[in-house]
Steps between C-alpha positions, in 0.01 A plus 500: 500500500324214327334538159129559484287188529297541183371252248641553150158609371462758777852630446437548126171683564655727763797582279263595217280711729795683653668528162833361624713202394418179685860475631462841663170392654653188653778700665272775627447513877148395590407828671593698188297265282198540728544878494504501118189284486320738738591792273364310199171440679473867598559613143219288357 
């Protein structure tokens, strides 16, 4: 599985939003990341 194709700025913002370390974000499978982002949007 290849790492997520994110710009550094995007990665930092996502890590802050999801409240996880950036290393963890970069190793997270894409479908799980998308799922977490959907949950964030729902909770707004």
